[in-house]
N, C-alpha and C positions, 0 to 999 in steps of 0.2 A: 540836482540831476535833471538834464533836459528831458522834455517829454518824449522825443524819439528814442532816447536811450532807455527810458523807463518802459516804453512799449516793447523794445527789443528784449530787455531782461525778462519781462513778463511772458513774452512769447516763448523764450527759451525754457523757462520754468514749466509752462504748460506742456511743451513738447516733451520734456524730460519725464514729467508725471505720466503722460500718455504712454511713453515707451515702457516704463516700469509696470504699468497696469497690463499692457499686452504681454510682457514677458511672464508675469505671474500667472496670468490666465493660461498661457500656453503650457507652462510647467504643470499646472493642475490637470489640464486635459491629457498630458502625457502620462500621468500617474494614476489615472482613473478610467474606469470603463464608461461607456455611454450611459448617461443618466447620473453621473457623479459618484458611482459606487466604486470604491477602491478595488483593485485586483485582489482576488482571494488566493492566499498561499495554500498550496497542496499540503495537507497534514503529513507529518512523519508517521511512523508505525502506529496504526490503529488508535487514534485518540478516542477515549471513551465519550460517547455521545448517545443521546436518546435515539432509538432506531424504530422504524415502522414495524408493525406486526408482520410476521411472515418473512420470507426471504432467506437467503443462504446462511445468515447468521443464526437462524433458528432451526437449522437442520439437526437431526438427532438420529441415533442408530435405528435402523429399520426403514428410514426414508430412502427414496431412490432419486437419482439426479441424472438427467440427460445433458451432456455437454457436447455440443455439435451433434454428431451422429452416434455417439457412444453413450451407453447407459451404465451407470454405476450404482452400487448399493452402499449406503453409509453404514460402516461397521463400528465406528467409534468416533468420539469427539474429544479434543484436547483444548481446554481453555487456558490461555496464558496471560499473565499480568506482569508488567515491568514498570514499576513506579506508577505514573499516571496513565500509562498506555495499556491497552489490552487488545487481544486478537484471538481468533478461533481457528483451529485446524480440524477438518473433518476427514477421517480416513475413508478411502473409497476402494471398493473391490469391483473388478470387472471379470468378464468370463475367462480371460486369459490367465488370471492369477497375478497379474502385475500390480505392484503396490503403487497407489496414487494417494494424493491428499489434496484437499481444496482449502487454501488459506483465505480467511475473510478478515480484512482489516476494515473495521467499521468506523465511520466518521463522516464529516461533510462530503468527502469523496470516497465512495465504496471501492476498495481494491480487492480484486479476486485473482488468485493465481492457482493454476492447476499444476501440481508437482508430480513428477514421475521419478521413482527411486532409481538410483544408479549404484546397485550393490557391488558391481565389479570395479568401480572407480578407485584409483590408487592415489588421487590427489588429496592433499590436506590443506586446511585453511591457514591463513596468516599472511600470505604474500599479497602485495598490492594488486597483482593480476594473476589469473589462473587460466590455462588453456585446457579445454575439454571438449571432445566431440567436434573439433574443427572451429570452435568459437573461443574468443578471448573474453573473459569476464573480469570486470573491475570491482574492487572492494567497495561496498556501500555502507555497511554497518555491522557492528558487533555488540553483543550484550548477553545478559543472563536474565531469565524470567522464572517465575514460579508457575506451576501448572496444576490443573486438576483434570482427571481423565475419566471418561465413562465409556462403556462398551468394550469391544475387543481391540484394545490398543497395545497389549503386551507390556504395559507400564504399570507401575504402582498407582494407586488412586490419586496421589499427590506427590509433588517433588519439585526439583529444579531442572532447568534446561538451559544449556549454553548454545549460542548460535553465531555463525558468521554468514552474512548475506553478500552476494555479488550480483552484478548486473551486466548485460551485454546489449547494446542498442537500446531500443525503447521498451521491448516487451519480454526479452529473455532474462531468466533468473537462474541463479545457482545458489544452493543453500547447504550449509553444514550444521547439523544439530546433534547435540549429545545430551541425552536424558540421564540424570543421576551420574553414575560412574561409568556408564557405557561409552563405547567409542563413537566416532563421528558417523552419522547417517548422511549420505550425499544424495541430493536430488536436483534435477533440473526442472525449471518451471517456465510457464508461459502465462503472461498477463491475459486475462479474459475480460470481455465485455459482459455486463450483467445479462444482456439479451442472449448470450450464448447458452444460458442455463434454463432448463425446464425442470421444476421440482415437483415430485410426486410424494407428498407426505404419507406416512404409514397410517396416520389417523388425522382427523380434522379438529381435534379438541385442543391443540396447542396454540 
């Protein structure tokens, strides 16, 4: 092989290797955050994880919570487990007597939702979409969990709960829950930022 041809072949090989290296590096940058850390997936329903002391997951009956400009008293707590997942629901009372609850899905990303009961709703779960209150909600998940309850919940101390969850937009939620053999409880929810809460524990020894 002539020398010019050998140089040409070598140049092509070097160029091809350079292109491959550039493509590989570009793909790595596209799938990683600055600093080379892969993007973190948002967890599904409340993966069990070690939690810091205090905070909404440690609320208990007798505590008080201020959410935005409204104050609530915690009257009961329901802890739920579904396989390897767990979450908590705190029942909240306000001055108007409206039923609320605060769900806490603990994990790498804390998710808080303030729910307001819709006792007059006639909708039932199961459809891919549900219209309620001028919004269209889309099905998100369905399941069954075991629960334990303390405080004034109106439930047995332990049992099972079925649920259907729907979402609308980024922050609006719709839930259907049935404890034991009872019918569906319907509630609409709004996603909260942890900064929206101010907690006033009943005691400081927890």
